[in-house]
Backbone atoms as SQL, in Angstrom:
CREATE TABLE atoms (id INTEGER PRIMARY KEY, chain TEXT, resi INTEGER, resn TEXT, atom TEXT, x REAL, y REAL, z REAL);
INSERT INTO atoms VALUES
  (1, 'A', 1, 'MET', 'N', 10.476, 9.687, 1.049),
  (2, 'A', 1, 'MET', 'CA', 9.699, 8.920, 0.095),
  (3, 'A', 1, 'MET', 'C', 8.870, 9.876, -0.757),
  (4, 'A', 2, 'CYS', 'N', 8.638, 9.510, -1.965),
  (5, 'A', 2, 'CYS', 'CA', 7.899, 10.372, -2.894),
  (6, 'A', 2, 'CYS', 'C', 6.490, 10.676, -2.395),
  (7, 'A', 3, 'ALA', 'N', 5.842, 9.700, -1.801),
  (8, 'A', 3, 'ALA', 'CA', 4.473, 9.884, -1.338),
  (9, 'A', 3, 'ALA', 'C', 4.428, 10.677, -0.035),
  (10, 'A', 4, 'GLY', 'N', 5.570, 10.839, 0.623),
  (11, 'A', 4, 'GLY', 'CA', 5.617, 11.674, 1.809),
  (12, 'A', 4, 'GLY', 'C', 5.562, 10.931, 3.128),
  (13, 'A', 5, 'LYS', 'N', 5.236, 9.631, 3.109),
  (14, 'A', 5, 'LYS', 'CA', 5.156, 8.881, 4.356),
  (15, 'A', 5, 'LYS', 'C', 5.902, 7.568, 4.206),
  (16, 'A', 6, 'ASP', 'N', 6.513, 7.135, 5.297),
  (17, 'A', 6, 'ASP', 'CA', 7.200, 5.862, 5.305),
  (18, 'A', 6, 'ASP', 'C', 6.169, 4.758, 5.513),
  (19, 'A', 7, 'VAL', 'N', 6.116, 3.802, 4.612),
  (20, 'A', 7, 'VAL', 'CA', 5.111, 2.747, 4.656),
  (21, 'A', 7, 'VAL', 'C', 5.720, 1.504, 5.286),
  (22, 'A', 8, 'ASN', 'N', 5.037, 0.967, 6.287),
  (23, 'A', 8, 'ASN', 'CA', 5.434, -0.276, 6.923),
  (24, 'A', 8, 'ASN', 'C', 4.205, -1.167, 6.984),
  (25, 'A', 9, 'TYR', 'N', 4.363, -2.441, 6.664),
  (26, 'A', 9, 'TYR', 'CA', 3.208, -3.330, 6.606),
  (27, 'A', 9, 'TYR', 'C', 2.500, -3.480, 7.947),
  (28, 'A', 10, 'LYS', 'N', 3.183, -3.206, 9.048),
  (29, 'A', 10, 'LYS', 'CA', 2.564, -3.316, 10.370),
  (30, 'A', 10, 'LYS', 'C', 1.682, -2.119, 10.704),
  (31, 'A', 11, 'ASP', 'N', 1.852, -1.014, 9.999),
  (32, 'A', 11, 'ASP', 'CA', 1.041, 0.182, 10.223),
  (33, 'A', 11, 'ASP', 'C', -0.148, 0.153, 9.259),
  (34, 'A', 12, 'VAL', 'N', -1.233, -0.454, 9.704),
  (35, 'A', 12, 'VAL', 'CA', -2.388, -0.728, 8.851),
  (36, 'A', 12, 'VAL', 'C', -3.044, 0.552, 8.343),
  (37, 'A', 13, 'ASP', 'N', -3.096, 1.588, 9.144),
  (38, 'A', 13, 'ASP', 'CA', -3.747, 2.832, 8.722),
  (39, 'A', 13, 'ASP', 'C', -3.058, 3.447, 7.506),
  (40, 'A', 14, 'ILE', 'N', -1.750, 3.425, 7.483),
  (41, 'A', 14, 'ILE', 'CA', -1.017, 3.980, 6.343),
  (42, 'A', 14, 'ILE', 'C', -1.138, 3.062, 5.132),
  (43, 'A', 15, 'VAL', 'N', -1.061, 1.757, 5.339),
  (44, 'A', 15, 'VAL', 'CA', -1.177, 0.812, 4.221),
  (45, 'A', 15, 'VAL', 'C', -2.542, 0.927, 3.557),
  (46, 'A', 16, 'LYS', 'N', -3.588, 1.151, 4.338),
  (47, 'A', 16, 'LYS', 'CA', -4.942, 1.257, 3.782),
  (48, 'A', 16, 'LYS', 'C', -5.108, 2.484, 2.889),
  (49, 'A', 17, 'LYS', 'N', -4.245, 3.477, 3.022),
  (50, 'A', 17, 'LYS', 'CA', -4.314, 4.662, 2.164),
  (51, 'A', 17, 'LYS', 'C', -3.891, 4.346, 0.737),
  (52, 'A', 18, 'TYR', 'N', -3.192, 3.227, 0.547),
  (53, 'A', 18, 'TYR', 'CA', -2.693, 2.862, -0.770),
  (54, 'A', 18, 'TYR', 'C', -3.530, 1.784, -1.444),
  (55, 'A', 19, 'ILE', 'N', -4.692, 1.451, -0.873),
  (56, 'A', 19, 'ILE', 'CA', -5.621, 0.528, -1.521),
  (57, 'A', 19, 'ILE', 'C', -6.983, 1.203, -1.626),
  (58, 'A', 20, 'ASN', 'N', -7.745, 0.843, -2.656),
  (59, 'A', 20, 'ASN', 'CA', -9.059, 1.463, -2.835),
  (60, 'A', 20, 'ASN', 'C', -10.123, 0.695, -2.055),
  (61, 'A', 21, 'GLU', 'N', -11.377, 1.101, -2.213),
  (62, 'A', 21, 'GLU', 'CA', -12.452, 0.509, -1.425),
  (63, 'A', 21, 'GLU', 'C', -12.716, -0.957, -1.761),
  (64, 'A', 22, 'SER', 'N', -12.311, -1.403, -2.947),
  (65, 'A', 22, 'SER', 'CA', -12.501, -2.813, -3.292),
  (66, 'A', 22, 'SER', 'C', -11.283, -3.668, -2.939),
  (67, 'A', 23, 'GLY', 'N', -10.235, -3.055, -2.421),
  (68, 'A', 23, 'GLY', 'CA', -9.065, -3.794, -1.973),
  (69, 'A', 23, 'GLY', 'C', -7.907, -3.816, -2.945),
  (70, 'A', 24, 'LYS', 'N', -8.043, -3.152, -4.087),
  (71, 'A', 24, 'LYS', 'CA', -6.962, -3.123, -5.070),
  (72, 'A', 24, 'LYS', 'C', -5.977, -2.005, -4.743),
  (73, 'A', 25, 'MET', 'N', -4.711, -2.222, -5.127),
  (74, 'A', 25, 'MET', 'CA', -3.697, -1.199, -4.899),
  (75, 'A', 25, 'MET', 'C', -3.902, -0.030, -5.857),
  (76, 'A', 26, 'LEU', 'N', -3.651, 1.165, -5.360),
  (77, 'A', 26, 'LEU', 'CA', -3.796, 2.362, -6.186),
  (78, 'A', 26, 'LEU', 'C', -2.593, 2.507, -7.114),
  (79, 'A', 27, 'PRO', 'N', -2.796, 3.042, -8.316),
  (80, 'A', 27, 'PRO', 'CA', -1.679, 3.214, -9.252),
  (81, 'A', 27, 'PRO', 'C', -0.767, 4.377, -8.857),
  (82, 'A', 28, 'ARG', 'N', 0.376, 4.443, -9.527),
  (83, 'A', 28, 'ARG', 'CA', 1.368, 5.487, -9.242),
  (84, 'A', 28, 'ARG', 'C', 0.825, 6.882, -9.423),
  (85, 'A', 29, 'ARG', 'N', 0.018, 7.081, -10.439),
  (86, 'A', 29, 'ARG', 'CA', -0.491, 8.432, -10.705),
  (87, 'A', 29, 'ARG', 'C', -1.395, 8.921, -9.583),
  (88, 'A', 30, 'VAL', 'N', -1.982, 7.999, -8.828),
  (89, 'A', 30, 'VAL', 'CA', -2.840, 8.371, -7.703),
  (90, 'A', 30, 'VAL', 'C', -2.020, 8.523, -6.425),
  (91, 'A', 31, 'THR', 'N', -1.082, 7.599, -6.184),
  (92, 'A', 31, 'THR', 'CA', -0.294, 7.652, -4.953),
  (93, 'A', 31, 'THR', 'C', 0.764, 8.741, -4.985),
  (94, 'A', 32, 'GLY', 'N', 1.230, 9.103, -6.179),
  (95, 'A', 32, 'GLY', 'CA', 2.258, 10.130, -6.292),
  (96, 'A', 32, 'GLY', 'C', 3.659, 9.622, -6.025),
  (97, 'A', 33, 'ALA', 'N', 3.848, 8.318, -6.029),
  (98, 'A', 33, 'ALA', 'CA', 5.153, 7.729, -5.751),
  (99, 'A', 33, 'ALA', 'C', 5.915, 7.483, -7.049),
  (100, 'A', 34, 'CYS', 'N', 7.240, 7.491, -6.948),
  (101, 'A', 34, 'CYS', 'CA', 8.058, 7.126, -8.103),
  (102, 'A', 34, 'CYS', 'C', 8.007, 5.603, -8.259),
  (103, 'A', 35, 'ALA', 'N', 8.601, 5.088, -9.324),
  (104, 'A', 35, 'ALA', 'CA', 8.530, 3.651, -9.606),
  (105, 'A', 35, 'ALA', 'C', 9.152, 2.818, -8.482),
  (106, 'A', 36, 'LYS', 'N', 10.273, 3.265, -7.974),
  (107, 'A', 36, 'LYS', 'CA', 10.962, 2.537, -6.905),
  (108, 'A', 36, 'LYS', 'C', 10.095, 2.448, -5.656),
  (109, 'A', 37, 'HIS', 'N', 9.513, 3.552, -5.255),
  (110, 'A', 37, 'HIS', 'CA', 8.708, 3.565, -4.045),
  (111, 'A', 37, 'HIS', 'C', 7.354, 2.895, -4.252),
  (112, 'A', 38, 'GLN', 'N', 6.834, 2.919, -5.474),
  (113, 'A', 38, 'GLN', 'CA', 5.586, 2.212, -5.749),
  (114, 'A', 38, 'GLN', 'C', 5.796, 0.703, -5.594),
  (115, 'A', 39, 'ARG', 'N', 6.943, 0.207, -6.038),
  (116, 'A', 39, 'ARG', 'CA', 7.253, -1.216, -5.842),
  (117, 'A', 39, 'ARG', 'C', 7.366, -1.532, -4.360),
  (118, 'A', 40, 'PHE', 'N', 7.972, -0.629, -3.587),
  (119, 'A', 40, 'PHE', 'CA', 8.094, -0.824, -2.144),
  (120, 'A', 40, 'PHE', 'C', 6.717, -0.840, -1.484),
  (121, 'A', 41, 'ILE', 'N', 5.838, 0.076, -1.880),
  (122, 'A', 41, 'ILE', 'CA', 4.470, 0.114, -1.355),
  (123, 'A', 41, 'ILE', 'C', 3.756, -1.187, -1.691),
  (124, 'A', 42, 'SER', 'N', 3.938, -1.671, -2.907),
  (125, 'A', 42, 'SER', 'CA', 3.315, -2.915, -3.344),
  (126, 'A', 42, 'SER', 'C', 3.742, -4.084, -2.462),
  (127, 'A', 43, 'ILE', 'N', 5.017, -4.156, -2.151),
  (128, 'A', 43, 'ILE', 'CA', 5.527, -5.227, -1.291),
  (129, 'A', 43, 'ILE', 'C', 4.914, -5.133, 0.097),
  (130, 'A', 44, 'GLN', 'N', 4.818, -3.922, 0.639),
  (131, 'A', 44, 'GLN', 'CA', 4.262, -3.746, 1.978),
  (132, 'A', 44, 'GLN', 'C', 2.780, -4.124, 2.027),
  (133, 'A', 45, 'VAL', 'N', 2.025, -3.768, 0.990),
  (134, 'A', 45, 'VAL', 'CA', 0.604, -4.124, 0.926),
  (135, 'A', 45, 'VAL', 'C', 0.457, -5.638, 0.854),
  (136, 'A', 46, 'LYS', 'N', 1.278, -6.284, 0.037),
  (137, 'A', 46, 'LYS', 'CA', 1.207, -7.740, -0.102),
  (138, 'A', 46, 'LYS', 'C', 1.573, -8.444, 1.197),
  (139, 'A', 47, 'ARG', 'N', 2.552, -7.924, 1.918),
  (140, 'A', 47, 'ARG', 'CA', 2.916, -8.510, 3.213),
  (141, 'A', 47, 'ARG', 'C', 1.779, -8.377, 4.214),
  (142, 'A', 48, 'ALA', 'N', 1.160, -7.204, 4.250),
  (143, 'A', 48, 'ALA', 'CA', 0.043, -6.989, 5.177),
  (144, 'A', 48, 'ALA', 'C', -1.120, -7.913, 4.843),
  (145, 'A', 49, 'ARG', 'N', -1.366, -8.149, 3.565),
  (146, 'A', 49, 'ARG', 'CA', -2.418, -9.086, 3.159),
  (147, 'A', 49, 'ARG', 'C', -2.069, -10.504, 3.582),
  (148, 'A', 50, 'PHE', 'N', -0.830, -10.904, 3.357),
  (149, 'A', 50, 'PHE', 'CA', -0.405, -12.271, 3.623),
  (150, 'A', 50, 'PHE', 'C', -0.546, -12.640, 5.097),
  (151, 'A', 51, 'ILE', 'N', -0.197, -11.723, 5.993),
  (152, 'A', 51, 'ILE', 'CA', -0.286, -12.049, 7.419),
  (153, 'A', 51, 'ILE', 'C', -1.656, -11.725, 8.007),
  (154, 'A', 52, 'GLY', 'N', -2.566, -11.216, 7.174),
  (155, 'A', 52, 'GLY', 'CA', -3.947, -11.043, 7.604),
  (156, 'A', 52, 'GLY', 'C', -4.294, -9.714, 8.240),
  (157, 'A', 53, 'LEU', 'N', -3.457, -8.703, 8.081),
  (158, 'A', 53, 'LEU', 'CA', -3.771, -7.397, 8.659),
  (159, 'A', 53, 'LEU', 'C', -4.822, -6.654, 7.845),
  (160, 'A', 54, 'ILE', 'N', -4.802, -6.858, 6.525),
  (161, 'A', 54, 'ILE', 'CA', -5.815, -6.263, 5.653),
  (162, 'A', 54, 'ILE', 'C', -6.366, -7.370, 4.753),
  (163, 'A', 55, 'PRO', 'N', -7.616, -7.272, 4.333),
  (164, 'A', 55, 'PRO', 'CA', -8.196, -8.321, 3.486),
  (165, 'A', 55, 'PRO', 'C', -7.719, -8.208, 2.034),
  (166, 'A', 56, 'TYR', 'N', -7.804, -9.325, 1.320),
  (167, 'A', 56, 'TYR', 'CA', -7.477, -9.313, -0.109),
  (168, 'A', 56, 'TYR', 'C', -8.551, -8.574, -0.888),
  (169, 'A', 57, 'LYS', 'N', -9.807, -8.802, -0.545),
  (170, 'A', 57, 'LYS', 'CA', -10.932, -8.120, -1.177),
  (171, 'A', 57, 'LYS', 'C', -11.924, -7.727, -0.105),
  (172, 'A', 58, 'LYS', 'N', -12.732, -6.714, -0.418),
  (173, 'A', 58, 'LYS', 'CA', -13.733, -6.273, 0.550),
  (174, 'A', 58, 'LYS', 'C', -15.105, -6.674, 0.103);
């Protein structure tokens, strides 16, 4: 993966690295991911939010 780590929505510690302190997802220029992997990260963050592992806002 471009960012260097495999992101899974069940691994909360890794997912939290891709959101900022207010709960928003970080942009590509910050994460260092290509467009394909940024979309994948986005899906994983949204899944983690939906099942309640991470909050929508802080």
